[in-house]
N, C-alpha and C positions, 0 to 999 in steps of 0.2 A: 330156198332159204331154210329148208328143214335139215336137221343134222343127220349126217350119214357117216359111216365108218370109212374115212379116207386115209387115216394113218395106218401104216403097217409097222409093227414093232413098238407101238406106244399104246397104253402107258407102259413105263419101264423104270428100272432103277439102275443107276450107274455110279461109278466112283472115279475120283481124280485126286492126284497127289497135290499136297500144298506146295506153294511156290512154283506151280506149273507156269511155264512161259506162255506168252500169247500165241494162239493158234493151235494149241494142243487139243486133239479131238477127244471129246468126252463120251459121245454116243452117236450112232448112225441109225437113221430110220428112213422108210420109204413112204411115198404118197401114191395111192391108187386113185385113178379117175375112172369115170364111167366110159364104156365104149361109145356112148352117145355124145360124149364131150370131145369135140374135135379141137377145141381151143386149149385144152390142157388146164394148167393151174392159173387162176386169175390173181389170187393173193398168195404169195409164197409163204411157207411156214414161218411164223413170227412168234417170238416170245412176247406175249402181251402182258404178262404179269409174273412175278416171282415172289416166293415167300421164304425167307424175308426178301425185301427189295434189294436188288443188286444189278449192276451192269457188267458183272464179271463174265457173263456168257453171251454167246451169239450163235446164229445159225448160218452156215455157209453151204451152198449147193455143191455136190460132188459129182453129179452126173444127171442124166435124165430122170427126174422124179426121185432122186436119192439126195438126202441132206444129212449134215453132220452138225451136232452141237459142239462148239469149240470154246476155249477160254479167250477172253479179250485182253487179259493182263491189266485191266483197270476196274477194280483194284486187283493186286496180286493176292491170290488165295493164301490165307494163313490159318493154320489149324488152331493155333494158340489164341488168336485174337478175334476170329470170325466164327459165324455159326458153322456147325459141323455138317449141316444138310440144307439143301435148297430145293424147293418145289417150283419147277418151271412150267408154266401154262403155255402150250404151243397151239397156235391157231392157223387153219389153212382154209382156202375157198377155191373151188374149181370154176371152170368157165360157165357151167350151168347154174351156178349159184349155190351149190351144195357146200356146206361148211362142216368142219370137224374141230373139236377142241379136246386136247389130251394133255396129260401131266407126265413130266420126266423128273424123277427124284435123283438129284446129284448129291452124293455123299463125299465129304472131304476126308482124304486119307492122310494121317500123320506120318512124318518122316523125321529122322534124326538130323539136327542142324548143328553147325559149328557154334561154339560159344562166341559171344560178342562182347566187346568192351563198351562201356558206357561212360558218360561224362566227357571230359576233355580228351581222354585217350581214344575215344571213338572217332574223333575228327582231326586230330593233329598229334604231333610228337610233343610230349609233355616235357618241359624243362623245369627242374627243381633246383633252387638255389639254397646252398647251405653255407652259413658263415663259418669262417675258420674259428676254431675254439669252441664250437657248439658241442655239448655233451652227446654221448652215444644215445640213440633212441629213435623213435618213430619220425620219419621224414616225409612219407607220402602214403596214400591209400589208393590201391588199384581197385577199380569198380568194373566187374564183368558179370555176365548172366548167361544161362543156358536156356534156349527157347523151350526145351522140354522140362525146365526147372530141375535138371539133374544137378548133383553136387559136383563142383569144379575143384581142380587142383592147380596151384601156382608154382612156377619154377623160375629161376633167374640165372642168366649167363652173362659174363663169364663168372665162373665160380671163384676166381681169385679176387674179385672186386670186394672191397671191405663193406659189403652190404648183404643183407639177407631179406627173404620174403616169407611171410607166414602164410598158413592155409587160408587166412581171412583176406589175403591180398595186401597186407600192410608191409611196407618196405621200411627196414631199420638200418641205421648206420652202426658199424661195429668198431669205430675208432673216433678219436678227436682229431680233426684235420688241422694241419698247419700250412698256411698258404705259401709260406716261404720254403717249405720242404716237400710237400706232397704235390701230386698232380692237381692241376686246376680244374679238370673236367673228367667225368666218367660217363660211359654209355652202357646202359643196362637193357638187355632183351628180356622182357617179361612174357612168359608163355602160360596160357590158361588152357586146361584139357578137361573134357567131359569123360564119363565112364566108358564110352565107346571108343575112346582114343581120338576123337576129333578135337583139334586145338586151334588157337589163334594166338598170334604174337604181336606185341607192340614194343616200341623202344622208349625208354625214359632217359633223358639227358640230365645228369646231375652236375652242376657247376659249383665249385668252391669259391666263395666270395671272400676277398681279402678285407680285413678290418684293420683299422689304424691302431695298432697296439705297440708301436715303437716310437720313441721320441727322435726328432731330427737333431743334428748337432752342427755347430759352426766349424768350418774348415779354415777360415781366415785366422792367421796367428797375430797380425799386427794389431796393437791396441792404441797407439798414440799417433796422431797426424798433425801436421803444421800447414797452415795456409795463410796467405796475406789477407788483410781486410779488403773490403770493397770488391769482392769477386762477383762476376756477372752471374745472374741466375742460370742454372743449368751446368755450372762448372762442377766437374766430377771430383769428389774428395777421395773416395775409396770404392773398391769392388768387393762387396761382402758375399761370401759363398757359404753354403751349408749342404748337408746330405741327410737323407732319411733312410734308416735301415729297411723300412718297408718297401723301398723302391730300389733295391740294390741292382736289380736286373734291368732297370729302365731309368731314364732321366727323372730326377725327383721333381715332383710338383709341389714346391714349397712357396710359402707366402711370407714376405718380409714386411716389417713395420717398425716405427719408432715409438717407443713407449714414453719417453720423456718429451719435453716441449719441442714441437717442430717449428720453432720460430725462424731458425736459420737454415735448417737442412730438411731434406726429405729423401726417402728411399723408394726405389722402384719396387712395387710389391712382387713382381715376377722375377726380375733379374738380380735384385739386391744391390743395384748401383746407388751409392750415396752421393747426393749432389746438393749444391747450394740452391736454396729456394728464395730467401729474402735477403735484403741488404744487410751486410755484416759491417757495422760501423764500430771500429775499435775505439773511436774517440768519444763515443756516447755511452752512457750508463745502460746496462751494468757491465759491459765489456771494458769500459775504461778502467774499472777497478779489478775486475775478474775476467781476464782475457781467455781463460780456459773454459771450453764448453764440453760438458759430459753428455754423451748420447747413449741411451740404452736401446739396443736393437733386439728385436724379437723375431724368431722364425717359427712358423707353424706349418703343419702338414695338412691343414684344412682351412678354407676361408671362413668357416663357421666356428672355428675354435676347436682344434683337435689337440694333439700333443705338441708341445712347444718348448723352446729353449730361449734363453736371453743371454746377451753379452753387452758389456759396457765398454765404450771407446771414448777417448779424450781427444778433442780437437783444439789446438792452440792457435789463437788469432794473433797474427803479427801486425804491428803498426807500420804504416807507410806514410810518407809525406804527401798526403793527398788533399790537405786543406790549406788554402791561401789565408793570409790574415784577413780578418773581417772586422769592419767597423760598423757599429750600430749607434747612431744612424750612419749611413754611408753618404748622405747628402746633408750638408750643413748650410744654414742660412744665418748670417750675422749682419748686424747693422753697425755702422760707424758714422758719426757726424762728419760733415764735410770739413770741419775744422779740427779733426782729431790730430793730436800731436804725433810726430815720428817716434817710433820705438814702443808704441802702445801694444800690449799683448792682447791678441784677439781670440786665440783658440789653442787648446792643448789636445792634439789628436791622440796621444797615447792613452788618454783616459777612456777613449771610445773604441779602441781597437784591441783585438786579441787573435791568437791562433789556437784552435781547439785540438790540434794534434796531441795525442796522448804522450808520445815520447818527447822529452824536453829537447832533444836534438832536432826535432822537426817543427818546433813552435816558436823559433826566434825570427824576428822581422825588423825592417828598417823603413824610414820615410825618405823618399827621393823624388826627383822629377817634378818639382813645382813648375807648372806652366799654365797657360791660358791667357785670356784677355785681361790685361791689367796686372799680370804677374810681376811686372817690374816695380809695382808699388808695394809689394809684400815679399817676405822671405821666411824660410824656416830657420829656426835657431840652430838645430843640429839634426842629423839623420836619426839619432836615437831618441831624442826628447819629443820631436814632432810638434814643437811650439811655433805658431804662426804669428809674425810681428808685422807692424805697419812701418814701411820705409819712406813713404811720401804722403803728404796731405793733398786733398783734392777739393777744389772749389768748383761747384757745379755750374756757376754762372760765368766762370772764366772761359773766354773764347778758346783757350787751349784745350779745354775739356768740353767738347760740344755735346752737352746733354748726357754724358756718361753717368749712369745712375747705379748700375749693377755690374760687378766684376765677377767673371766666371773663372775659377781656378780648379786645377786638378792636381792631386798628389798621388804618387804610386807607392803602395805599401808592398814591400818585396820580402819573400822568404829568404833567410840567410842560408839555410841548409840547401844542399843540392836536391833537385827533384828526383824522385824515385820513378824511373820510367816504366817499371813494372806495373805501375798504377794505371796503365792503359786499359786494364780490365775493370776499371772503376764502374760502380753501379750507375753513376749518373752521366759520365762523360764517355762518348764513344771513342775518344782518342786520348792523348797524353793530358794529364791534369795541368792546368795553368796555375802557377803558384804565385801569382801577383794579384793585387787588388787595387782598384781605382777609387779614390775619394773625390767627390765633387763638392766644391766650396763656393757658395754664392754670397758675395759681400755687397750689401746695399748701402750706398752712401746716403745717409739721411740728410735731406735738405733743411736749410734754415729759412724761416719765413721772414723775408726782408721787405717785401713790397705790398702795397695796398691793391685791392682789386680796382680795375678801371673799366667802365662801361664803354661800349663801342660808339655810343652816341651821347650827346649832352642831354637829350630827352627823346622820348618816343611818342609817336602819335599814330593811333589806329582808327580807321573808319569802319564801323560795323553796322550793317543793316539791322533794324530792330527785330526782324523775324529770324535772325540767326539762331540755329538750334542750340538748346542748352547742352553744354559739354563741348561745344566747338572751340577750336583754337582760333584766336583772333590776331595773334602776333607773337613775336618772340623778342626777348631782351637778351643781351650777351655781354659778359664781362670776363676779364682775365687779368692776371698780374704777371710781373716779369720774373717771378721765382722759377727756378728749374728744379724739378719738373713743374709744369704749370699746376698750380693748386686746384683742388676741387672746389668749385664755386657753388654755393647754394643760394637760392633766391627765395625771397618772401615778400609779401605785401604787408607793409607796416602801417599804412594809413590810406584812407579813401576807399572808394568802391562800394559804399553802402548807401541804402535809401531808408525811407521810413519803414517800408515793409520787409526789407531784407538787409541783414547786417553785412553780409559779404556776398556781393554779386559776382565777384571775379576771384579766380584762383590761379596761382602760378606754379608751374612744375618746379620743385626744389632743385632738380638737377639740370634740366634742359632750358628753363626760362620761358617755356610756353605759357602764354596767358590764355585762360579759358573762362567762359562765362558759366556761372552756376544757376542763374535765374534768367527768365526772359526779359529782354530789354524792351522799354516802352518809350518811343520818341515823344508821345503826347505828355509823358510825365517828366522825363529828364532827357535832355539832349546831349549832355556832356558829363563824363566822369573823369576825375583826376585822381590817379593812384600814385603812391610813394612806394617804390620797389627798392629793396635792400639786397646787395650782393655781399656774401661773406665767405672768407676762406678759412673759417673756424677761429681765426685770430683777429683779422682786420676786416673792416666793412666799408661799403660805399653805397651812396643813395642816388637814385635817378627818378625823374618825374615821367609818368606815363599818362597820356591824355587819350581817352576813348570817346570818339565822336559817334553818337548814335544817329544813323541815317534813317530818314523816314521811308516807310514802305506801306503799301496799301494792305494792311493787316486787320482792318476793322470791317465788320460786316454791316451792311445797311440795316437799320432798325426801323421798322414801320409800325404805325399805329392806325387802326387796330390790327393786331396780328391774327385775330380770328373774328369772324362776323357771320351771323346767320339771319336770313330774311326770306320773304316770300314775294313772288311777282305773279301777275295774271298771265295767262297763256297768250292773250292777244295784245301784249305790250308792244308799242310801236318801236320799229327799228330806229336806232340812234338815241334812244332815251337813256339818260343817266339813271341806271337802275337804283331806284329807291334813294336817289341823291347820294349814293355811297361814293366815298373817296378815301384814299390812303395818303398819308403824309410820312415821308421817310427822312431819316437823318443818318449821317455817316461822319465819324470824327475825323477821318483823314481823306475825305473825297468831296469834290465840288457838287452842289445840288444838281448841276446840269449833267452829272456823270451817270445818272440812274437810267436803267432800261427795265421795262416791265414786260413780262410774257407769262402766259398761263401754260404750265407744263403738264398738268394732270387734270382729268375730269371734264375737259371742255369738249364734250362730244358734239360733233357737227359744227364746231366753232361758232357757237351762238354768242359768246361773250368776248369782249376785248377791252383794253384799257386805252384811255385817251387823256393826255398824250401818252404814247408808249415809250418815250425816251426824252431826255433833256430837261426834266423837271423833277423836283422832289415831291410834287403833288400830282396825283392822277386819279381819274374817275373811271368807274366800271360802266361800260356801255353795252347795250344789246346790239350785236352785230347782224343778226339774221333772225327772221321770225321762226317760231316753232311750228312744226308740221307733224301733228300726231295722227291726222285723219288718213294720210297715205301710208303710215307706218314708218316714215323716215325717222321720226323721233319716238322713242319708247321710254326714255328715262324722265321721271318727273322730279328727281332730286339730283342736283349737281353739287359735287364737292370739288371745288376748284383749288388747286395748289399753285399759288402765284410766286414766281421767282423774281427778285429785284437784284440786278447786278450793277456794279459801279464802274463799268467799262465803256460807257457811251462816248466819252471824249477820246478814247484810244483808237488808233488806226487798226486796220485789220491785221497788219503785221505785228503791231505791238500787243494785240490781244493774245497772241500765241506765246509771247515771251513774258509779259507783265503778269503780276499776281492779281487775280480778280476774285473779289469776295461776293457772296450771294446771300441775300436775306429771303425769308419766306413768309407768306401770308396765306391763311387757309380760309376759304369762303364756302358757306353752305347755303345753297339757293334751292328753294322749293317752288315749283311751277304750279299755280292754281288753275285747274281746268275751268271750262265754261260752266255756267250755272245750270243746275238740274231742276230748280223749282222757281216759279215766278209767282209773287204775291201781288194782289190787285193794288194795294196801296203803295208798295215799294217792290217793284219787280226785282228779283234776285235769282241766283242759282245756288245749288247746294253741292259742295265737294265732299264726297264720302271717302274717307281714308280708313281702310280696314287695318286693324291691329291684331296681332296674334301673340298670346302669352305663351312663353315656352318655360317650362319648369321641369324639374327632375321628378321622376316617378316616385322617388323615395320621399318627396315632400308631400305627404298625404293631406296635410292641412290646406294646401293651396286649392285643390278642387272643392274642398268642403267650404272654405271661406267664400270662394267665387259663387258656389251654388246658393249659399245662404244669402249673400248680398244680392244675387239676381232675383231671388224670391221676394226679398224686401222691396227691391226696385220695381218689380212687376206689380206688386201690391200698391205701391205709391202711385205708379203711372195709371193703373186701373182706377184708383180713386179720383185722380185728377181728371181722367177722361170722363168719369161719371159726372163730376161737377161741371165740366165744359158742356157736355150734352144737355144737362139741365138748364145751363145758361142760354144755350142756343135755342132750345125749345121755348124758353120763356121770351126771348127778345126777338127772334127771327120769325117772319111770316111764313105761311105754308107754301109749299112748292107748287100747288095746283092752281094758285091764283095767277091771273094774267100779269105779265111783266113783273112777277115777284121772284124770279130766279135771282139768287144772290150773285152779286158782282165780285164778291171776294172769294177766291179759291185758295184755301190754305192747305199746306202739306205739313204734317207732323212727322218727324223722324225720331222715334224713340229707340235709340240703340247706342251702343258704346262706340260712337263715331265722332269725327271732327267736322264741324260745319263752318263754312265760310260764306258770308253774306256780303254782296256788293250792291250798292245803290246804282241804279241804271239812269243815265242821263240821256235824253232823246235830243240828238243834235242834227237830225235831218227830218224833212217832211216831203209827202207826195200825195197824189190824188188817187183814190180807189176807183178803178175803171168800172166797177159794177154799180156802186152806190153814188159815186161822184163826190163822196166826202173826202176831206183832208185827214191824213193820219201822220203821226210822228214815228220815227224809228231811230234806233241806236246803231250807228255805223259799225260798231265793233261786235256787239253781241247779237244784233238782229232783232232785238225786242221792239214791239210796235204798240201804239195806242192811238185812239181817235183824238184828233187835235181839238183843244179847247178853243172856244171863240175868243178872238182878240188876245191870244197868249203868244208872246214872242218866242222865237226859237232860241234855246239856251246854248251857249258854247260849251265845249267839252272841257271840264276842269281836269287838273292833274290828279292822278290817283295816288293815294297813300295807303299802304298796307300796314295794318297793325296786328300784331300777334297777341292773342290772349292765351293765358296759361291754361293748360289742360289739367282738369282735376283728376283725382285718383281713379274715377270710374271710366276714364278715357273720353269724356265729353268735353268739348271745347268749342270756342267760337272765334273765327277770324272774320273781321269786318273790313271792308274797303269803303271809305267815306270820302265825300267831297271835301275840299279844303275848307269851305265855309260850313262850320258846324252850327251856326246860328241862323240857319234858314228857317223862316216862319213855318209853323206847323201846317198852316193852310196850304202852302205850296207843296208840301210833301205828302199831304193826305189826299187821297182820291175820293171823290163824291160817290155815294152809294146809289143804288138804282132807285131808291125812294125819293131822293132829293133831285137828281138830275138824270132821269132815265134816257133822255134824248141826246145828252151831250156826248159822253164817252164811257162806255162800259170798259171795265178793266180787262186787259188781255193778260193772261197768265200762262206759264209753261209748267206743266206737271208731268212727272215721270210715271207712265202707266206700265203695268207688267206685260201687256200684250197689245195686239192690234185692236181688240175689242175695246180696251181702255182708251186708245187713241181715237177710235171712231166715236165713242161716247163723248169724249172731251170736245171734239170738233163740233158735234151736234149741239152740245150745250152752248158753245161759243157762238154758233150761228143763230141760235134762238135768241140770244141776248145781244146780238149785233156786235160781237167782239171779233176783232181781227187777230187770228192766232199766228204765232211764229213757230216754225218747226223747232222741235227740241234738237240739241246737238247730238250727232250720231256717234261721237267718239265715246270711249270708255273712261269713266271717271274713277 
């Protein structure tokens, strides 16, 4: 890796001419290697750096260990624009690792170069445009330069050209060019030469541009033209020609136009053909008074307005017989009474007809050819006057004129002058003009009203069901008279058809005679309406009687009392019981009492309720059809809202029920089922039904929780005070619990909450012997309550239960009581003896609701200590 002298001939200095082509040898050198190096050169000589940087040089091998520095041509060496000298660092390494680095200085040698054109002339042939008439002077600047910045000289060939070039390269024109006389194009060879005689040549093309400096002129000599009116659009009137002196050697490119009004004519802007554009009507203004049309034509040599000339021509419009006579109106409608006398004047046609042709010879006409249905009853006085007269009278009721009311006549209005068949080019008609006109005359024979209207019947009778929809047609009356044509009959109700509530129940169509109802009919109020209907033909009238029989239809609903009822029943009510003695009584204004059917449509879950009888009577009672079963979960609803439907179709057959109208009444019943008792009191065994209530209020009503909290605090305070007074009373009047046989027989339960309480008196209707003690006890077959049987006390029958609802106060506390029918039972029978008076007879058995099994066990222990036979509490939820 140590440096060794490997180059032979380096360092060195060499020169090369600018613009040298690629591959030109600049300098040749050798590389020497050690005799010990059998591998020769490992890294060939390489230019690793140059100052300044360039890629213009490279190294190529010329033989074994001989190399040459050559030009690459990228970039081409330029003495004027590039550095004048380059320092090339050349590196080499042999196979033993020895290296050498040496410098070759290459100097650029200047040489004389040809002048070069710059700008557009350097890349293309320049074309210079000179307008004719341009003054002599500068027209173009030639730009050239010498690479050695030497002074250049300019020359121009051919010398005969009317141009010159200055030493600065400016080209000048030496004359004013005329496009119509001088050549239109010049080719100049511009040569630029340096002091050593090197030169370059480029061509400049100078074109003379024609300008519009001459006015065109018309070559058409005719100035007056005659054409008939009503020529078709596109008809050629004249061919206008013109020339432009600027275009003597080529077809002129001229543009034609009309300067005056182009209402009737137009000219082709390129060809100068004058033709008809719009309708030319000689018979209308302004041509009717001034038939000569002056047209000013203009020719220009440029579409944007160059030199121009104008010429006026006159076109005379000739009248033709192109208009038939016209009548306004062309359709006449006249009236004549059927008793009009012969010779009566009806119509003067000449007052309505005219011919608008401008020439008097073309506007004369006559009236001929009276024809049409009934033309034998009329005639024209003369062909010139056009007066229409009556020649016969007509009676419309006469069998000889079977209902002829209108006669249709036609009259031909004919031009007297001969048609001008040249008018086949008319603007409106594709063929010859028809010079006749047809007038249509319709004569209506006005009838005389001679007859009265006559109805088709002496009277009319209509049967209408009372449920017919308001606005329905119930019948039609019809009348006519013998006049021809039949008169228009109008109908009206002049009497009848009203009630106390409605002035007009019926309406009749004035034109058709249809009778319609304006209010609902009611058979129960009015069964028959008698109307007086009048028919009128505007002059004479006739009357007829119309009887409307109202047919009874089942359109009244059953009305039942009460329509709403609410009551409570015990859960163990016997099947078949008339619930609370409830019954409904129904009435229907248009149905028999036996036509009622009763069925419960909504709310009867598990079909616990039914009505008896369910059909054939206007009175029915609510019956309990099946027992409630809440223990198994079959029943879960404690409140039933029954919707009872009462229909009046019981007496109809199955087929008639689908076709006849059936009405239905409704009754709503609210039934609350009272659960088994939850508390048993010694004196009067009973149970407590607890109904929870939940107040729902809006969160925005902040005062609601405040009032509830304040009221609850006051209530708790009051209840606490009452509890204190009760405890003091019990402590004062009751014996201590540790004395023998001193346990109280009265077990009381106090429910201090916002709840509803229902208290039922228990009646013991069964008895049995206790297998343990051998004593007799009584029990209630429904509730299961038991007590020890009193000596010599008979078994009481089960009375009917009556449920009374008490109102619930604002705090949600209320009391529902079920009492026996006899409220005058002696107090002695309803009051149970205490343990102090009769300890051996019958301790009171009560049912209390304990919170858990410990409470139940304690209750049973107390009852066993006092000899009380306990009955299990109901297991269902209350």
